[in-house]
All heavy atoms as an XYZ file, in Angstrom:
883
protein
N     100.324     97.610     92.891
C     100.832     97.920     94.210
C     100.753     96.703     95.131
O     101.643     96.463     95.922
C     100.042     99.111     94.778
C     100.506     99.575     96.114
S     102.150    100.281     95.975
C     102.451    100.769     97.623
N      99.632     95.940     95.016
C      99.479     94.771     95.863
C     100.534     93.720     95.533
O     101.049     93.051     96.425
C      98.080     94.179     95.712
C      96.999     95.025     96.309
C      95.644     94.370     96.158
C      94.553     95.245     96.717
N      93.235     94.632     96.581
N     100.843     93.572     94.241
C     101.865     92.602     93.848
C     103.221     93.016     94.392
O     104.004     92.173     94.825
C     101.918     92.471     92.334
C     100.732     91.761     91.749
C     100.863     91.627     90.251
C      99.632     90.959     89.664
N      99.726     90.823     88.214
N     103.508     94.310     94.368
C     104.779     94.798     94.887
C     104.910     94.499     96.378
O     105.962     94.056     96.831
C     104.906     96.299     94.634
C     106.123     96.904     95.289
C     107.385     96.677     94.778
C     105.996     97.674     96.439
C     108.503     97.216     95.377
C     107.102     98.219     97.049
C     108.365     97.990     96.515
N     103.832     94.742     97.149
C     103.884     94.475     98.581
C     104.042     92.987     98.864
O     104.781     92.599     99.768
C     102.630     95.014     99.269
C     102.502     96.534     99.326
C     101.168     96.932     99.938
C     103.642     97.130    100.123
N     103.382     92.131     98.088
C     103.516     90.694     98.267
C     104.934     90.239     97.970
O     105.524     89.481     98.740
C     102.518     89.959     97.372
C     102.569     88.434     97.416
C     102.186     87.949     98.806
C     101.660     87.847     96.377
N     105.502     90.708     96.872
C     106.874     90.348     96.514
C     107.846     90.879     97.561
O     108.781     90.174     97.966
C     107.217     90.879     95.107
C     108.691     90.717     94.801
C     106.379     90.168     94.057
N     107.629     92.093     98.023
C     108.506     92.677     99.038
C     108.459     91.878    100.340
O     109.493     91.604    100.950
C     108.105     94.135     99.292
C     109.003     94.854    100.250
C     110.297     95.184     99.891
C     108.565     95.195    101.523
C     111.134     95.845    100.773
C     109.388     95.849    102.413
C     110.682     96.179    102.032
N     107.264     91.466    100.751
C     107.140     90.674    101.975
C     107.811     89.312    101.819
O     108.477     88.831    102.740
C     105.664     90.502    102.334
N     107.657     88.691    100.668
C     108.304     87.398    100.442
C     109.819     87.534    100.425
O     110.530     86.672    100.947
C     107.811     86.784     99.138
C     106.386     86.244     99.155
C     105.970     85.787     97.765
C     106.260     85.112    100.151
N     110.317     88.614     99.835
C     111.766     88.824     99.812
C     112.302     89.000    101.222
O     113.343     88.445    101.575
C     112.124     90.037     98.923
C     111.906     89.688     97.447
C     113.555     90.487     99.152
C     112.050     90.857     96.507
N     111.587     89.752    102.046
C     112.048     89.969    103.420
C     112.040     88.663    104.208
O     112.943     88.405    105.000
C     111.190     91.039    104.110
C     111.522     92.405    103.535
C     111.416     91.046    105.618
C     110.674     93.524    104.071
N     111.042     87.822    103.991
C     110.973     86.562    104.729
C     111.972     85.533    104.219
O     112.505     84.742    104.996
C     109.558     85.979    104.659
C     108.505     86.689    105.489
C     107.133     86.091    105.216
C     108.836     86.595    106.962
N     112.252     85.518    102.918
C     113.106     84.492    102.339
C     114.554     84.947    102.250
O     115.458     84.123    102.191
C     112.563     84.091    100.953
C     111.184     83.453    101.118
C     113.468     83.114    100.253
C     110.496     83.142     99.828
N     114.809     86.233    102.276
C     116.163     86.753    102.083
C     117.186     86.160    103.040
O     118.298     85.854    102.611
C     116.166     88.278    102.176
C     117.494     88.877    101.859
C     117.969     88.929    100.553
C     118.301     89.372    102.868
C     119.198     89.476    100.270
C     119.526     89.916    102.595
C     119.987     89.970    101.289
N     116.900     85.978    104.329
C     117.921     85.393    105.205
C     118.368     84.002    104.776
O     119.488     83.589    105.075
C     117.240     85.342    106.573
C     116.219     86.394    106.518
C     115.753     86.419    105.100
N     117.546     83.277    104.062
C     117.946     81.958    103.601
C     119.047     82.025    102.552
O     119.861     81.117    102.432
C     116.737     81.205    103.025
C     115.639     80.862    104.018
C     114.450     80.258    103.286
C     116.155     79.909    105.069
N     119.077     83.112    101.775
C     120.037     83.239    100.696
C     121.198     84.170    101.027
O     122.154     84.236    100.263
C     119.338     83.758     99.434
C     118.241     82.858     98.966
C     116.924     83.262     99.027
C     118.522     81.600     98.478
C     115.917     82.437     98.593
C     117.520     80.765     98.048
C     116.216     81.176     98.107
N     121.138     84.875    102.112
C     122.134     85.902    102.419
C     123.210     85.381    103.357
O     123.598     86.037    104.305
C     121.463     87.118    103.024
N     123.692     84.202    103.111
C     124.744     83.547    103.882
C     124.448     83.543    105.381
O     125.336     83.587    106.209
C     126.108     84.200    103.619
O     126.162     85.484    104.213
N     123.175     83.547    105.720
C     122.777     83.428    107.116
C     122.586     81.952    107.422
O     122.410     81.126    106.532
C     121.474     84.183    107.359
N     122.645     81.623    108.676
C     122.430     80.245    109.057
C     120.971     79.891    108.834
O     120.081     80.676    109.114
C     122.796     80.035    110.525
C     124.263     80.208    110.803
C     124.558     80.003    112.274
O     123.663     79.857    113.074
N     125.826     79.989    112.597
N     120.756     78.695    108.344
C     119.400     78.267    108.056
C     118.610     78.154    109.351
O     117.445     78.514    109.411
C     119.403     76.924    107.293
C     117.996     76.405    107.105
C     120.095     77.095    105.949
N     119.240     77.686    110.413
C     118.531     77.548    111.677
C     118.035     78.889    112.192
O     116.916     78.991    112.687
C     119.421     76.884    112.727
C     119.653     75.411    112.439
O     118.851     74.832    111.676
O     120.623     74.847    112.965
N     118.872     79.910    112.082
C     118.433     81.205    112.577
C     117.302     81.765    111.720
O     116.404     82.419    112.239
C     119.597     82.182    112.633
O     120.057     82.476    111.331
N     117.342     81.512    110.421
C     116.265     81.991    109.556
C     114.963     81.262    109.868
O     113.896     81.870    109.935
C     116.636     81.803    108.090
N     115.058     79.955    110.078
C     113.860     79.195    110.408
C     113.325     79.577    111.779
O     112.111     79.605    111.988
C     114.141     77.689    110.341
C     114.407     77.140    108.945
C     114.718     75.652    109.012
C     113.245     77.406    108.024
N     114.218     79.886    112.701
C     113.771     80.348    114.019
C     113.075     81.696    113.907
O     112.079     81.940    114.587
C     114.953     80.441    114.978
S     115.547     78.848    115.535
N     113.592     82.559    113.040
C     112.959     83.851    112.837
C     111.561     83.679    112.258
O     110.602     84.311    112.734
C     113.813     84.722    111.892
O     115.111     84.852    112.441
C     113.186     86.076    111.684
N     111.429     82.822    111.255
C     110.114     82.569    110.666
C     109.183     81.956    111.705
O     108.010     82.327    111.808
C     110.241     81.660    109.424
C     108.878     81.223    108.923
C     111.002     82.378    108.325
N     109.696     81.015    112.494
C     108.876     80.382    113.531
C     108.412     81.414    114.562
O     107.247     81.398    114.977
C     109.661     79.263    114.204
S     108.710     78.343    115.428
N     109.298     82.301    114.959
C     108.920     83.327    115.928
C     107.921     84.325    115.348
O     107.017     84.780    116.049
C     110.159     84.057    116.436
C     110.982     83.194    117.359
O     110.449     82.352    118.083
N     112.295     83.374    117.332
N     108.071     84.656    114.062
C     107.100     85.535    113.409
C     105.730     84.873    113.391
O     104.707     85.507    113.666
C     107.566     85.901    111.986
C     108.761     86.845    112.050
C     106.427     86.537    111.181
C     109.434     87.088    110.712
N     105.696     83.576    113.075
C     104.426     82.853    113.077
C     103.823     82.780    114.476
O     102.604     82.849    114.636
C     104.618     81.450    112.503
C     104.884     81.366    111.004
C     105.217     79.934    110.600
C     103.704     81.884    110.222
N     104.665     82.646    115.496
C     104.161     82.595    116.868
C     103.521     83.927    117.260
O     102.450     83.949    117.869
C     105.289     82.233    117.842
C     104.867     82.152    119.283
C     103.888     81.027    119.564
O     103.824     80.056    118.829
N     103.119     81.160    120.615
N     104.160     85.028    116.895
C     103.595     86.340    117.198
C     102.294     86.538    116.430
O     101.303     87.045    116.986
C     104.614     87.458    116.875
C     103.976     88.825    116.935
C     105.794     87.381    117.826
N     102.269     86.117    115.165
C     101.043     86.232    114.372
C      99.926     85.399    114.980
O      98.771     85.839    115.031
C     101.305     85.792    112.934
N     100.270     84.214    115.476
C      99.261     83.353    116.096
C      98.686     84.003    117.350
O      97.472     83.985    117.559
C      99.881     81.990    116.427
C      98.898     80.998    117.013
C      99.449     79.572    117.058
C     100.610     79.410    117.971
N     100.975     77.994    118.178
N      99.539     84.596    118.157
C      99.063     85.255    119.370
C      98.201     86.475    119.056
O      97.173     86.708    119.706
C     100.250     85.656    120.246
C     101.046     84.505    120.865
C     102.273     85.044    121.598
C     100.179     83.704    121.802
N      98.600     87.250    118.050
C      97.825     88.436    117.681
C      96.468     88.040    117.116
O      95.436     88.614    117.489
C      98.611     89.308    116.679
C      99.802     89.962    117.385
C      97.718     90.364    116.040
C     100.748     90.691    116.451
N      96.453     87.046    116.220
C      95.188     86.597    115.635
C      94.259     86.082    116.725
O      93.061     86.398    116.743
C      95.442     85.518    114.558
C      94.165     84.788    114.193
C      96.055     86.139    113.324
N      94.802     85.293    117.652
C      93.966     84.732    118.715
C      93.417     85.838    119.629
O      92.220     85.860    119.927
C      94.760     83.714    119.528
N      94.280     86.744    120.048
C      93.842     87.775    120.983
C      92.821     88.722    120.346
O      91.752     88.973    120.917
C      95.049     88.567    121.486
N      93.142     89.231    119.176
C      92.245     90.187    118.527
C      90.961     89.500    118.074
O      89.856     90.017    118.282
C      92.955     90.876    117.335
C      92.000     91.716    116.527
C      94.110     91.724    117.833
N      91.089     88.329    117.480
C      89.913     87.626    116.979
C      88.953     87.224    118.074
O      87.738     87.450    117.971
N      89.484     86.619    119.135
C      88.610     86.227    120.234
C      88.014     87.445    120.931
O      86.853     87.432    121.347
C      89.346     85.350    121.250
C      89.517     83.930    120.793
C      90.772     83.342    120.801
C      88.439     83.179    120.374
C      90.933     82.043    120.380
C      88.596     81.876    119.956
C      89.846     81.298    119.958
N      88.802     88.505    121.046
C      88.286     89.728    121.668
C      87.112     90.314    120.897
O      86.076     90.648    121.479
N      87.266     90.423    119.591
C      86.184     90.964    118.768
C      84.969     90.050    118.805
O      83.828     90.517    118.897
C      86.673     91.196    117.330
C      87.683     92.345    117.303
C      85.512     91.486    116.385
C      88.361     92.543    115.969
N      85.189     88.737    118.736
C      84.062     87.799    118.742
C      83.295     87.849    120.062
O      82.061     87.816    120.074
C      84.567     86.383    118.473
N      84.007     87.955    121.164
C      83.335     88.019    122.464
C      82.549     89.321    122.600
O      81.413     89.323    123.086
C      84.358     87.850    123.611
C      83.765     88.223    124.946
C      84.873     86.421    123.645
N      83.134     90.420    122.159
C      82.415     91.700    122.211
C      81.166     91.629    121.343
O      80.086     92.100    121.738
C      83.338     92.861    121.790
C      84.396     93.103    122.865
C      82.548     94.132    121.527
C      85.487     94.067    122.464
N      81.284     91.027    120.150
C      80.126     90.880    119.269
C      79.043     90.027    119.916
O      77.852     90.352    119.849
C      80.551     90.269    117.936
C      79.476     90.114    116.870
C      78.955     91.484    116.449
C      80.022     89.373    115.670
N      79.437     88.954    120.594
C      78.460     88.107    121.277
C      77.774     88.851    122.419
O      76.559     88.715    122.615
C      79.136     86.842    121.808
C      79.464     85.772    120.773
C      80.285     84.656    121.407
C      78.197     85.214    120.171
N      78.520     89.635    123.165
C      77.938     90.388    124.281
C      76.940     91.426    123.763
O      75.825     91.551    124.290
C      79.045     91.048    125.129
C      79.830     89.970    125.891
C      78.464     92.064    126.094
C      81.068     90.492    126.582
N      77.326     92.166    122.726
C      76.434     93.185    122.173
C      75.177     92.538    121.611
O      74.055     93.027    121.830
C      77.174     94.022    121.098
C      76.211     94.892    120.315
C      78.256     94.857    121.738
N      75.334     91.421    120.885
C      74.162     90.747    120.311
C      73.275     90.177    121.418
O      72.037     90.208    121.302
C      74.611     89.640    119.368
N      73.880     89.681    122.491
C      73.081     89.180    123.610
C      72.284     90.282    124.283
O      71.112     90.086    124.646
N      72.901     91.442    124.447
C      72.186     92.577    125.043
C      71.055     93.028    124.122
O      69.945     93.331    124.579
C      73.168     93.731    125.349
C      74.099     93.330    126.490
C      72.419     95.015    125.674
C      75.237     94.302    126.733
N      71.322     93.062    122.817
C      70.256     93.429    121.866
C      69.105     92.431    121.924
O      67.936     92.811    121.832
C      70.810     93.492    120.449
C      71.601     94.726    120.145
C      72.046     94.725    118.685
C      72.854     95.947    118.366
N      73.287     95.965    116.946
N      69.434     91.153    122.085
C      68.386     90.131    122.143
C      67.549     90.284    123.410
O      66.329     90.148    123.385
C      69.009     88.737    122.075
C      67.992     87.622    122.000
C      67.274     87.391    120.831
C      67.739     86.807    123.095
C      66.344     86.390    120.753
C      66.805     85.796    123.030
C      66.106     85.587    121.851
O      65.178     84.593    121.784
N      68.216     90.574    124.531
C      67.486     90.720    125.793
C      66.617     91.974    125.802
O      65.573     92.001    126.449
C      68.467     90.765    126.969
C      69.117     89.424    127.251
S      70.112     89.413    128.760
C      71.352     90.606    128.397
N      67.043     93.010    125.094
C      66.293     94.265    125.099
C      65.381     94.410    123.888
O      64.858     95.494    123.649
C      67.258     95.462    125.150
O      68.121     95.415    124.014
C      68.070     95.451    126.433
N      65.192     93.321    123.127
C      64.348     93.416    121.938
C      62.880     93.604    122.300
O      62.112     94.128    121.495
C      64.521     92.181    121.054
O      64.053     91.028    121.718
N      62.472     93.196    123.477
C      61.110     93.439    123.939
C      60.051     92.721    123.120
O      58.938     93.212    122.982
N      60.380     91.575    122.569
C      59.411     90.812    121.806
C      59.297     91.218    120.350
O      58.514     90.631    119.602
N      60.056     92.217    119.931
C      60.035     92.650    118.537
C      60.807     91.625    117.699
O      61.990     91.366    117.931
C      60.671     94.028    118.406
C      60.526     94.615    117.012
O      59.804     94.025    116.187
O      61.142     95.664    116.766
N      60.120     91.034    116.714
C      60.715     89.946    115.933
C      61.899     90.419    115.088
O      62.870     89.674    114.920
C      59.655     89.303    115.031
C      58.596     88.526    115.782
C      59.184     87.316    116.498
O      60.094     86.665    115.955
O      58.734     87.043    117.626
N      61.846     91.626    114.547
C      62.949     92.090    113.704
C      64.205     92.342    114.535
O      65.304     91.960    114.127
C      62.553     93.374    112.952
O      62.177     94.383    113.890
C      61.402     93.105    111.998
N      64.038     92.952    115.705
C      65.201     93.185    116.572
C      65.764     91.871    117.088
O      66.980     91.686    117.164
C      64.822     94.088    117.739
C      64.574     95.521    117.353
C      64.267     96.367    118.574
C      63.992     97.806    118.206
N      63.673     98.616    119.393
N      64.882     90.938    117.442
C      65.333     89.637    117.924
C      66.037     88.866    116.807
O      67.041     88.191    117.040
C      64.155     88.832    118.471
N      65.538     88.980    115.581
C      66.170     88.313    114.439
C      67.548     88.869    114.153
O      68.490     88.118    113.866
N      67.687     90.194    114.241
C      69.003     90.812    114.045
C      69.966     90.380    115.140
O      71.155     90.140    114.873
C      68.867     92.325    114.026
C      68.182     92.881    112.798
C      67.997     94.386    112.878
O      68.504     95.004    113.828
O      67.327     94.935    111.982
N      69.472     90.285    116.363
C      70.326     89.860    117.470
C      70.755     88.405    117.296
O      71.916     88.056    117.564
C      69.601     90.043    118.794
N      69.848     87.563    116.837
C      70.206     86.161    116.588
C      71.258     86.044    115.499
O      72.179     85.240    115.599
C      68.959     85.357    116.197
C      68.022     85.082    117.345
C      66.794     84.303    116.883
C      65.799     84.125    117.994
N      64.579     83.429    117.552
N      71.133     86.871    114.458
C      72.153     86.883    113.402
C      73.506     87.317    113.962
O      74.552     86.782    113.592
C      71.738     87.809    112.263
C      70.645     87.257    111.400
C      70.303     88.228    110.280
C      69.134     87.732    109.471
N      68.750     88.673    108.405
N      73.489     88.291    114.873
C      74.734     88.729    115.507
C      75.364     87.636    116.338
O      76.589     87.459    116.341
N      74.542     86.866    117.053
C      75.071     85.753    117.850
C      75.666     84.689    116.942
O      76.757     84.169    117.204
C      73.960     85.185    118.758
C      73.600     86.202    119.838
C      74.389     83.864    119.385
C      72.379     85.837    120.650
N      74.966     84.378    115.859
C      75.488     83.389    114.911
C      76.788     83.880    114.282
O      77.748     83.115    114.137
C      74.423     83.067    113.839
C      73.271     82.302    114.486
C      75.018     82.279    112.683
C      72.074     82.101    113.586
N      76.855     85.161    113.941
C      78.089     85.722    113.372
C      79.236     85.673    114.375
O      80.390     85.441    114.003
C      77.856     87.147    112.895
C      77.010     87.204    111.649
O      76.914     86.235    110.909
N      76.384     88.348    111.425
N      78.948     85.901    115.647
C      79.986     85.798    116.673
C      80.518     84.383    116.799
O      81.731     84.168    116.929
N      79.641     83.405    116.739
C      80.074     82.012    116.820
C      80.880     81.628    115.584
O      81.911     80.940    115.687
C      78.849     81.090    117.010
C      78.229     81.350    118.388
C      79.226     79.627    116.859
C      76.898     80.676    118.605
N      80.437     82.093    114.409
C      81.208     81.844    113.191
C      82.582     82.502    113.287
O      83.593     81.925    112.869
C      80.433     82.350    111.952
C      79.214     81.456    111.702
C      81.324     82.381    110.712
C      78.278     81.979    110.640
N      82.643     83.689    113.873
C      83.928     84.360    114.071
C      84.861     83.559    114.954
O      86.063     83.457    114.676
N      84.339     82.970    116.015
C      85.173     82.144    116.887
C      85.701     80.934    116.133
O      86.881     80.570    116.261
C      84.382     81.734    118.147
C      84.173     82.954    119.042
C      85.098     80.628    118.911
C      83.282     82.705    120.234
N      84.854     80.313    115.314
C      85.293     79.157    114.523
C      86.379     79.561    113.533
O      87.375     78.838    113.358
C      84.085     78.518    113.796
C      84.525     77.483    112.788
C      83.130     77.899    114.797
N      86.235     80.723    112.911
C      87.244     81.198    111.959
C      88.566     81.484    112.670
O      89.642     81.145    112.158
C      86.728     82.444    111.201
C      87.837     83.136    110.433
C      85.597     82.062    110.273
N      88.511     82.062    113.857
C      89.738     82.353    114.603
C      90.434     81.053    115.007
O      91.659     80.929    114.878
C      89.434     83.228    115.849
C      90.628     83.306    116.765
C      89.018     84.612    115.409
N      89.668     80.067    115.469
C      90.269     78.781    115.833
C      90.906     78.137    114.603
O      92.010     77.582    114.680
C      89.219     77.854    116.484
C      89.732     76.436    116.601
C      88.819     78.384    117.839
N      90.241     78.218    113.447
C      90.805     77.662    112.217
C      92.086     78.385    111.819
O      93.064     77.745    111.398
C      89.783     77.735    111.092
N      92.110     79.703    111.953
C      93.315     80.468    111.611
C      94.476     80.114    112.521
O      95.609     79.925    112.064
C      93.025     81.962    111.674
N      94.205     79.986    113.815
C      95.255     79.611    114.761
C      95.746     78.195    114.459
O      96.943     77.902    114.527
C      94.745     79.754    116.218
C      95.716     79.141    117.197
C      94.517     81.217    116.548
N      94.834     77.315    114.082
C      95.193     75.950    113.726
C      96.092     75.924    112.490
O      97.102     75.214    112.462
C      93.927     75.126    113.489
C      94.176     73.689    113.157
C      94.570     72.806    114.145
C      94.012     73.230    111.871
C      94.801     71.479    113.848
C      94.239     71.909    111.560
C      94.637     71.025    112.547
N      95.755     76.718    111.478
C      96.559     76.761    110.258
C      97.950     77.333    110.537
O      98.955     76.828    110.030
C      95.824     77.566    109.165
C      94.602     76.778    108.695
C      96.745     77.892    108.000
C      93.675     77.553    107.800
N      98.025     78.368    111.358
C      99.336     78.926    111.712
C     100.137     77.902    112.510
O     101.347     77.773    112.340
C      99.174     80.250    112.482
C      98.567     81.313    111.577
C     100.521     80.741    113.011
C      98.198     82.596    112.291
N      99.463     77.134    113.382
C     100.149     76.076    114.129
C     100.692     75.001    113.209
O     101.791     74.474    113.435
N      99.953     74.658    112.167
C     100.447     73.682    111.194
C     101.672     74.240    110.465
O     102.648     73.521    110.238
C      99.336     73.296    110.201
C      98.291     72.437    110.898
C      99.899     72.550    109.001
C      97.087     72.094    110.051
N     101.628     75.508    110.102
C     102.778     76.126    109.439
C     104.001     76.107    110.352
O     105.118     75.843    109.898
C     102.440     77.557    109.027
N     103.796     76.366    111.634
C     104.914     76.290    112.581
C     105.448     74.870    112.667
O     106.656     74.661    112.764
C     104.478     76.752    113.960
C     104.470     78.227    114.135
C     104.128     78.591    115.562
O     103.207     78.047    116.146
N     104.871     79.524    116.109
N     104.558     73.893    112.672
C     104.993     72.510    112.716
C     105.804     72.132    111.493
O     106.773     71.367    111.587
N     105.446     72.665    110.333
C     106.209     72.393    109.119
C     107.576     73.070    109.156
O     108.566     72.511    108.697
C     105.420     72.853    107.893
C     104.149     72.067    107.576
C     103.393     72.718    106.434
C     104.481     70.627    107.241
N     107.628     74.277    109.692
C     108.899     75.005    109.755
C     109.861     74.330    110.729
O     111.050     74.197    110.455
C     108.661     76.481    110.157
C     109.956     77.174    110.533
C     107.985     77.218    109.024
N     109.351     73.878    111.851
C     110.219     73.302    112.881
C     110.412     71.803    112.732
O     111.084     71.189    113.548
C     109.646     73.584    114.278
O     108.329     73.031    114.362
C     109.623     75.060    114.563
N     109.822     71.194    111.728
C     109.899     69.747    111.502
C     109.340     68.940    112.653
O     109.681     67.776    112.830
C     111.342     69.298    111.220
C     111.865     69.845    109.914
O     111.040     70.075    109.014
O     113.089     70.050    109.796
N     108.508     69.545    113.469
C     107.874     68.831    114.568
C     106.652     68.098    114.045
O     106.359     66.990    114.449
C     107.475     69.816    115.695
C     106.694     69.115    116.783
C     108.711     70.477    116.252
N     105.947     68.701    113.123
C     104.738     68.124    112.562
C     103.552     68.378    113.471
O     103.689     68.591    114.671
N     102.381     68.361    112.896
C     101.177     68.602    113.676
C     100.975     70.070    113.963
O     101.780     70.919    113.615
N      99.862     70.344    114.607
C      99.522     71.718    114.950
C      99.750     71.940    116.434
O      99.300     71.167    117.265
C      98.070     72.011    114.601
N     100.467     72.970    116.754
C     100.729     73.335    118.136
C      99.877     74.541    118.470
O     100.268     75.671    118.230
C     102.208     73.651    118.338
C     103.085     72.481    117.970
O     102.867     71.389    118.466
N     104.034     72.701    117.091
N      98.692     74.292    119.024
C      97.776     75.396    119.266
C      98.115     76.162    120.532
O      98.026     77.375    120.576
C      96.345     74.871    119.348
C      95.805     74.232    118.073
C      94.394     73.720    118.308
C      95.807     75.224    116.943
N      98.481     75.475    121.578
C      98.675     76.142    122.863
C     100.134     76.291    123.247
O     100.453     77.055    124.147
C      97.932     75.364    123.957
C      96.418     75.221    123.738
C      95.814     74.349    124.825
C      95.756     76.578    123.724
N     101.017     75.572    122.607
C     102.426     75.640    122.976
C     103.210     76.414    121.916
O     102.730     76.641    120.812
C     103.016     74.233    123.116
O     102.890     73.553    121.866
C     102.303     73.444    124.192
N     104.423     76.765    122.267
C     105.319     77.463    121.360
C     106.382     76.478    120.889
O     107.309     76.162    121.632
C     105.959     78.650    122.067
C     106.838     79.479    121.146
O     106.832     79.218    119.929
O     107.523     80.383    121.647
N     106.292     75.968    119.657
C     107.292     75.003    119.203
C     108.648     75.637    118.950
O     109.645     74.929    118.835
C     106.692     74.462    117.902
C     105.835     75.561    117.408
C     105.283     76.215    118.648
N     108.702     76.956    118.896
C     109.971     77.632    118.653
C     110.923     77.471    119.835
O     112.141     77.481    119.661
C     109.739     79.110    118.374
S     108.619     79.419    117.003
N     110.378     77.345    121.042
C     111.226     77.200    122.224
C     112.061     75.930    122.161
O     113.240     75.924    122.482
C     110.377     77.192    123.486
C     109.769     78.520    123.831
C     108.909     78.433    125.088
O     108.709     77.332    125.612
O     108.431     79.493    125.521
N     111.451     74.825    121.740
C     112.166     73.554    121.698
C     113.067     73.459    120.478
O     114.099     72.787    120.512
C     111.164     72.398    121.692
N     112.695     74.136    119.405
C     113.438     74.015    118.154
C     114.628     74.951    118.106
O     115.701     74.585    117.630
C     112.496     74.288    116.982
C     113.163     74.158    115.633
C     113.477     72.910    115.107
C     113.484     75.294    114.887
C     114.084     72.797    113.884
C     114.075     75.178    113.660
C     114.377     73.936    113.157
O     114.991     73.812    111.946
N     114.466     76.159    118.555
C     115.509     77.182    118.440
C     116.334     77.221    119.708
O     115.818     77.164    120.811
C     114.879     78.554    118.195
S     113.873     78.624    116.714
N     117.627     77.351    119.518
C     118.486     77.513    120.685
C     118.493     78.981    121.075
O     118.620     79.861    120.225
C     119.933     77.080    120.355
O     120.381     77.832    119.229
C     119.974     75.596    120.025
N     118.335     79.258    122.356
C     118.314     80.666    122.774
C     119.688     81.306    122.613
O     120.713     80.658    122.787
C     117.911     80.595    124.247
C     118.238     79.218    124.670
C     118.153     78.338    123.453
N     119.676     82.560    122.240
C     120.929     83.298    122.083
C     121.394     83.787    123.436
O     120.672     84.459    124.164
C     120.731     84.486    121.144
C     120.297     84.131    119.718
C     119.986     85.408    118.946
C     121.376     83.356    119.026
N     122.611     83.433    123.786
C     123.165     83.871    125.065
C     124.245     84.906    124.799
O     125.068     84.735    123.904
C     123.741     82.690    125.855
O     124.721     82.041    125.035
C     122.665     81.707    126.240
N     124.273     85.974    125.579
C     125.287     87.021    125.344
C     126.654     86.592    125.820
O     126.876     85.741    126.570
C     124.786     88.200    126.154
C     123.774     87.679    127.102
C     123.315     86.354    126.573
C-alpha cells in the first residue's frame, strides 16, 4: 500500500511534465507546492516546539527540587530545542529544493522564489 501511495504521488507531481503541459507551469506548480509545504512545516513545527518548551519550562519550575521531575523537564527542554533544529533543517532542505526547481540556486528560507520565477496568471 505504501508503494502504491508513493507511486501515485510521484505520478501526480510528474504527470504535468508529460501531459503536453508547459514546463514552466509545471515547475511553477511544483515550486508553489514546495512553498506551501515549507510554510506548513515551519508553522506546525515551530508551534509544537514552542508549546513543548513552555510545558517543559513549567514542569521545571514546579518540580520543587525533585531530581526526577527536574530531569524529565530538562529532557523536554532539550527535545524542544532539537525539534526547532529539525524544523529549521527541514525548511532549509525544502528551500534548497525550491532553488533547484527555479534554477535560482541556494536556499530561500524567508522569501518565496516562486514569485520571481513564475509569471502570474492574469485573467
